C-alpha positions in Angstrom: 0.0 0.0 0.0 1.3 3.5 -0.9 2.2 5.8 2.1 0.9 9.3 1.5 3.2 12.1 2.7 1.7 15.4 3.8 2.5 18.6 1.8 4.4 20.1 4.8 6.7 17.1 5.1 7.4 17.1 1.3 8.2 20.8 1.4 10.5 20.4 4.5 12.3 17.4 2.8 13.0 19.4 -0.4 14.2 22.4 1.6 16.6 20.2 3.6 18.0 18.7 0.5 18.4 22.1 -1.1 20.1 23.6 2.0 22.6 20.7 2.2 23.4 20.9 -1.5 23.8 24.7 -1.3 26.2 24.6 1.7 28.6 22.0 0.2 28.4 23.3 -3.4 28.7 27.1 -2.5 31.6 26.5 0.0 33.5 24.4 -2.6 33.0 27.1 -5.2 34.0 29.9 -2.7 37.3 28.2 -1.9 38.2 27.6 -5.6 37.2 31.2 -6.5 39.1 33.1 -3.7 42.2 30.9 -3.7 42.8 31.6 0.0 42.0 35.3 0.0 40.4 35.6 3.5 39.1 39.2 3.0 37.5 38.3 -0.3 36.0 35.1 1.3 34.3 37.2 4.1 32.8 39.6 1.6 31.5 36.8 -0.6 30.3 34.8 2.5 28.0 37.7 3.4 26.8 37.9 -0.2 26.3 34.1 -0.2 23.9 34.4 2.7 21.8 36.9 0.8 21.8 34.8 -2.3 20.8 31.7 -0.2 17.8 33.6 1.3 16.7 34.7 -2.2 17.3 31.3 -3.7 15.5 29.7 -0.8 12.5 32.0 -1.2 12.4 31.3 -4.9 12.7 27.5 -4.3 10.0 27.5 -1.6 7.7 29.5 -3.9 8.2 27.1 -6.8 7.8 24.0 -4.7 4.8 25.3 -2.7 3.1 26.5 -5.9 3.5 23.1 -7.4 2.2 21.4 -4.2 -0.7 23.9 -4.0 -1.6 23.2 -7.6 -1.7 19.5 -6.8 -3.8 20.2 -3.7 -6.3 22.4 -5.7 -6.5 19.7 -8.3 -7.1 17.0 -5.7 -9.8 19.1 -4.0 -11.5 19.8 -7.3 -11.5 16.1 -8.0 -12.8 15.4 -4.5 -15.6 18.0 -4.9 -16.5 16.5 -8.3 -16.5 13.0 -6.8 -18.8 14.2 -3.9 -21.1 15.9 -6.4 -21.4 12.7 -8.4 -21.8 10.8 -5.2 -24.8 12.9 -4.1 -26.3 13.0 -7.6 -26.1 9.2 -7.7 -28.0 9.1 -4.4 -30.6 11.5 -5.7 -31.1 9.6 -9.0 -31.6 6.2 -7.2 -33.3 7.6 -4.1 -30.8 5.4 -2.1 -28.7 6.4 0.9 -25.2 6.0 -0.5 -22.2 5.5 1.8 -18.4 5.2 1.6 -16.2 4.1 4.5 -12.4 4.1 4.7 -11.7 1.1 7.0 -8.2 2.3 7.8 -8.9 5.9 8.8 -12.7 5.4 9.6 -13.4 8.4 7.5 -16.8 8.2 5.8 -18.8 10.0 3.2 -22.6 9.9 2.9 -25.1 11.6 0.7 -28.0 13.8 1.9 -30.5 11.0 1.4 -29.0 9.0 4.3 -29.4 12.0 6.6 -33.0 12.5 5.5 -33.8 8.8 5.7 -32.9 8.4 9.3 -32.9 12.0 10.7 -29.3 12.2 11.9 -27.0 15.2 11.4 -23.7 15.1 9.4 -21.7 15.3 12.7 -23.5 12.2 14.1 -22.6 10.4 10.9 -18.9 11.3 11.0 -17.8 7.9 12.3 -20.2 6.1 10.0 -19.2 2.5 10.8 -19.6 2.9 14.5 -22.8 4.8 14.1 -24.2 2.1 11.9 -23.3 -0.8 14.2 -24.7 1.1 17.2 -28.2 1.6 15.7 -28.9 -1.9 14.4 -32.0 -3.5 15.8 -31.0 -5.8 18.8 -32.7 -8.8 17.2 -30.8 -8.3 13.9 -27.4 -7.1 15.2 -25.7 -10.4 15.8 -26.8 -11.9 12.5 -25.9 -8.8 10.4 -22.5 -8.2 12.1 -21.5 -11.9 11.8 -22.4 -11.8 8.1 -20.3 -8.7 7.3 -17.4 -9.6 9.5 -17.2 -13.1 7.9 -17.1 -11.5 4.5 -14.4 -9.0 5.5 -12.3 -11.7 7.0 -12.5 -13.9 3.9 -12.1 -13.0 0.3 -15.6 -11.8 -0.3 -16.3 -8.8 -2.5 -20.0 -8.3 -2.3 -22.3 -8.0 0.7 -26.1 -7.6 1.1 -28.5 -8.0 4.0 -31.9 -6.8 5.2 -32.4 -5.5 8.8 -34.1 -3.0 11.0 -32.4 0.2 11.7 -33.1 2.9 14.4 -33.9 6.4 13.3 -33.2 9.6 15.2 -36.8 9.6 16.6 -36.3 6.1 18.0 -38.5 4.3 15.4 -37.1 1.5 13.2 -37.1 1.2 9.5 -36.6 -1.9 7.4 -33.5 -1.5 5.3 -32.1 -3.4 2.3 -28.4 -2.7 2.4 -25.7 -3.9 -0.1 -22.1 -3.0 -0.5 -18.8 -3.6 -2.4 -15.6 -4.4 -0.5 -12.4 -2.9 -1.9 -9.2 -4.7 -1.0 -5.4 -3.9 -1.3 -2.8 -6.0 -3.0 -2.6 -8.1 0.2 -6.3 -8.8 0.0 -6.9 -6.7 3.1 -10.2 -4.8 3.1 -9.5 -1.1 3.0 -12.8 0.4 1.9 -16.6 -0.2 1.8 -18.9 1.4 -0.7 -22.6 0.8 -0.8 -26.2 2.0 -0.7 -29.2 1.6 1.7 -32.8 1.3 0.5 -35.8 1.9 2.7 -38.1 -1.0 2.1 -40.4 -0.5 5.2 -43.4 0.3 3.1 -42.9 -2.7 0.7 -42.4 -5.1 3.6 -45.6 -3.8 5.3 -47.6 -4.3 2.1 -46.1 -7.8 1.7 -47.1 -8.7 5.3 -50.5 -7.2 4.7 -50.9 -9.4 1.6 -49.8 -12.5 3.5 -52.3 -11.7 6.3 -55.1 -11.1 3.7 -54.3 -14.4 2.0 -54.4 -16.2 5.3 -57.7 -14.6 6.2 -59.0 -15.5 2.7 -57.9 -19.1 3.2 -59.6 -19.1 6.6 -62.8 -17.8 4.9 -62.5 -20.4 2.2 -62.2 -23.2 4.8 -65.1 -21.7 6.7 -67.1 -21.6 3.5 -66.3 -25.2 2.7 -67.3 -26.3 6.2 -70.6 -24.3 5.9 -71.2 -25.9 2.5 -70.6 -29.3 4.0 -72.9 -28.5 6.9 -75.6 -27.3 4.5 -75.2 -30.5 2.5 -75.6 -32.6 5.6 -78.6 -30.5 6.7 -80.2 -30.9 3.2 -79.6 -34.6 3.3 -81.1 -34.9 6.8 -84.2 -32.9 5.7 -84.6 -35.1 2.6 -84.4 -38.2 4.7 -86.6 -36.9 7.5 -89.2 -34.9 5.6 -89.6 -37.1 2.5 -88.1 -40.5 2.6 -88.9 -41.2 6.2 -92.4 -40.0 5.7 -92.9 -42.3 2.7 -91.4 -45.3 4.5 -93.7 -44.6 7.5 -96.7 -44.6 5.2 -95.5 -47.9 3.6 -95.1 -49.4 7.0 -98.7 -48.4 7.9 -100.0 -49.9 4.6 -98.2 -53.2 5.2 -99.4 -53.5 8.8 -102.9 -52.7 7.7 -102.7 -55.2 4.9 -101.6 -57.9 7.3 -104.8 -57.3 9.3 -107.2 -56.7 6.4 -106.9 -59.4 3.7 -109.7 -57.8 1.7 -107.7 -54.6 1.1 -104.4 -56.4 1.0 -103.8 -56.2 -2.7 -104.7 -52.5 -2.9 -102.5 -51.6 0.1 -99.5 -53.6 -1.2 -99.8 -51.8 -4.6 -99.8 -48.5 -2.8 -96.8 -49.6 -0.8 -95.0 -50.7 -4.0 -95.6 -47.3 -5.5 -94.3 -45.5 -2.4 -91.3 -47.8 -2.3 -90.5 -47.0 -5.9 -90.6 -43.3 -5.1 -88.3 -43.9 -2.1 -85.9 -45.7 -4.3 -85.9 -42.9 -6.8 -85.4 -40.3 -4.1 -82.4 -42.3 -2.6 -80.9 -42.6 -6.1 -81.3 -38.8 -6.6 -79.6 -38.2 -3.2 -76.8 -40.7 -4.0 -76.3 -39.0 -7.4 -76.0 -35.6 -5.8 -73.5 -36.8 -3.2 -71.3 -39.0 -5.4 -71.9 -38.9 -9.2 -71.0 -42.5 -10.2 -71.3 -41.6 -13.9 -68.1 -39.5 -13.8 -65.9 -42.5 -13.6 -68.2 -44.7 -15.8 -69.3 -42.3 -18.5 -67.0 -39.3 -18.2 -67.7 -35.6 -17.7 -69.5 -34.9 -21.0 -72.0 -37.8 -20.7 -72.5 -37.1 -17.0 -73.5 -33.6 -17.8 -76.0 -34.9 -20.4 -77.5 -37.3 -17.9 -77.8 -34.6 -15.3 -79.5 -32.3 -17.7 -81.9 -35.1 -18.8 -82.9 -35.9 -15.3 -83.7 -32.3 -14.5 -85.7 -32.0 -17.7 -87.9 -34.9 -16.6 -88.3 -33.6 -13.1 -88.6 -29.8 -13.6 -89.6 -29.4 -17.3 -86.5 -27.3 -18.1 -85.0 -27.7 -21.6 -81.2 -27.9 -22.0 -78.8 -27.3 -24.9 -75.4 -28.7 -24.4 -72.4 -27.7 -26.6 -69.0 -29.4 -26.3 -66.3 -27.5 -28.2 -64.1 -30.6 -28.7 -62.9 -30.8 -25.1 -60.5 -33.7 -24.6 -61.6 -35.3 -21.3 -58.4 -37.2 -21.1 -56.5 -34.0 -20.5 -58.7 -33.0 -17.6 -57.8 -34.5 -14.2 -60.5 -36.4 -12.3 -60.5 -33.8 -9.5 -61.1 -31.0 -12.0 -63.9 -33.0 -13.6 -65.5 -33.4 -10.2 -65.2 -29.7 -9.5 -66.8 -28.8 -12.8 -69.7 -31.2 -12.2 -70.2 -29.9 -8.6 -70.2 -26.3 -9.9 -72.8 -27.2 -12.6 -75.0 -28.9 -9.9 -74.7 -25.8 -7.7 -75.6 -23.4 -10.5 -78.5 -25.6 -11.7 -79.8 -25.7 -8.2 -79.7 -21.9 -8.1 -81.5 -21.7 -11.5 -84.3 -24.1 -10.3 -84.8 -22.2 -7.1 -84.7 -18.6 -8.2 -84.6 -18.0 -12.0 -88.0 -19.4 -13.2 -86.1 -20.3 -16.4 -87.3 -22.8 -19.0 -84.1 -23.1 -21.0 -80.5 -23.5 -20.0 -77.4 -23.5 -22.3 -74.3 -25.4 -21.1 -71.1 -24.9 -23.0 -67.7 -26.6 -22.6 -64.9 -24.8 -24.4 -61.2 -25.5 -24.8 -59.4 -22.2 -24.9 -55.7 -21.9 -25.9 -54.5 -22.1 -22.3 -57.6 -22.8 -20.3 -60.8 -24.9 -20.0 -64.0 -23.0 -19.7 -67.6 -23.9 -18.8 -70.4 -21.4 -19.4 -74.0 -21.8 -18.0 -76.6 -19.4 -19.3 -80.3 -19.3 -18.4 -83.3 -17.3 -19.8 -84.7 -16.7 -16.3 -85.8 -13.5 -14.5 -82.2 -12.4 -13.8 -81.3 -10.0 -10.9 -79.6 -6.7 -10.2 -76.0 -7.5 -9.4 -75.4 -4.2 -7.7 -78.2 -4.8 -5.1 -78.1 -8.6 -4.8 -76.1 -10.2 -2.0 -73.9 -13.2 -3.1 -75.6 -16.3 -1.8 -74.1 -19.5 -0.4 -74.3 -21.2 -3.8 -72.1 -18.8 -5.5 -69.8 -18.7 -2.5 -69.4 -22.5 -2.8 -68.6 -22.2 -6.5 -66.0 -19.5 -5.8 -64.4 -21.6 -3.1 -64.2 -24.7 -5.3 -62.6 -22.7 -8.1 -59.9 -21.1 -5.9 -58.7 -24.5 -4.8 -57.5 -25.0 -8.4 -56.6 -21.3 -9.0 -59.7 -21.0 -11.2 -61.8 -17.9 -11.8 -65.4 -17.0 -12.4 -67.4 -14.3 -14.0 -71.1 -13.7 -13.3 -73.3 -11.6 -15.6 -77.0 -10.8 -15.0 -79.6 -8.1 -15.1 -83.4 -8.0 -14.3 -85.3 -9.7 -17.1 -82.2 -10.8 -19.0 -81.4 -14.1 -17.3 -78.0 -15.1 -15.9 -74.6 -16.2 -17.3 -71.9 -17.9 -15.2 -68.5 -18.5 -16.8 -65.9 -20.5 -14.9 -62.3 -21.1 -16.1 -59.4 -23.3 -15.2 -55.9 -22.7 -16.5 -54.3 -25.7 -18.2 
């Protein structure tokens, strides 16, 4: 490493050399010139002193002027460097810093002072100031990281930590720096920039919290949907099937005691039992659609539509835009089927529609199902989202799907759901 000499030391060194040379050279010339004439030597000796003073003044002027030019040039370069330093910080909005690890001299731009509220005097020993204001929970980790890089041959360093401002509050900082080393690989300088990421991290944490709350809402919705399914199943069993079975039991008991009415009662019992069987099949189909594994999604949709047409007198049109069922996972097929069931239930309950269009489309990078009815529709601005649509949305989000609902009074309703391939 080069040793830098001060201007004063350089000037003193040159004056010392000049003085010694003058003494020996002038004395030698004096002896040769006077040839032993003592009186002449004394006269010239006095004149030599005057000449030495004048020569010294001229020499000092020349040397100091040269040194002063170098100092002015160095200061100009330093000022220009500091200007570029500050302009760089202004352009990037980062707090730029530069630390000499040997002298502990440091330079910082205005942004660093504004970012944390400290004065320039407080930042004079930048490295000590920085280590002192690290958050206690981050201090050990951050210092161990940078000390390890300084002790090894590392060149780049970056970290994220909390840093205390002048007002006592902490900001989250993303800091990165470059380590400059001498020819012996010893670190001599650190240059880097700080970025205030407090707002970004707060937004990220808010997003994580919102996602967690959304997942909790989804789980709650799924549980509510399952509870509603169980309630519906219980009501069907209690209010319909149990009642029919109770009537059948009474018919059979009465038939056992009244042989004259036995045939009539047994026929009625058979009719009721047939109804019970159909109700149980309908319940079974709503819980676990066996046709998905046997017939596939397309034929299962057709069968569901036909069964509703018979029961509710609603006409269906089904369009399949060359969807390859083999490319659709069984879980997605089941979700599509459940969504269709849910929306058809909504149509039967609320729309008063007599025609429903079901479309399956294979888009370039997505699978789409569209369900359109010609019912009474509703005002989307004033209509609260019901459990049915909530269930549909929850099912879609499990597979990162999306839905779009379009409706207006007197214009029916259109539901489009989409899964990315």
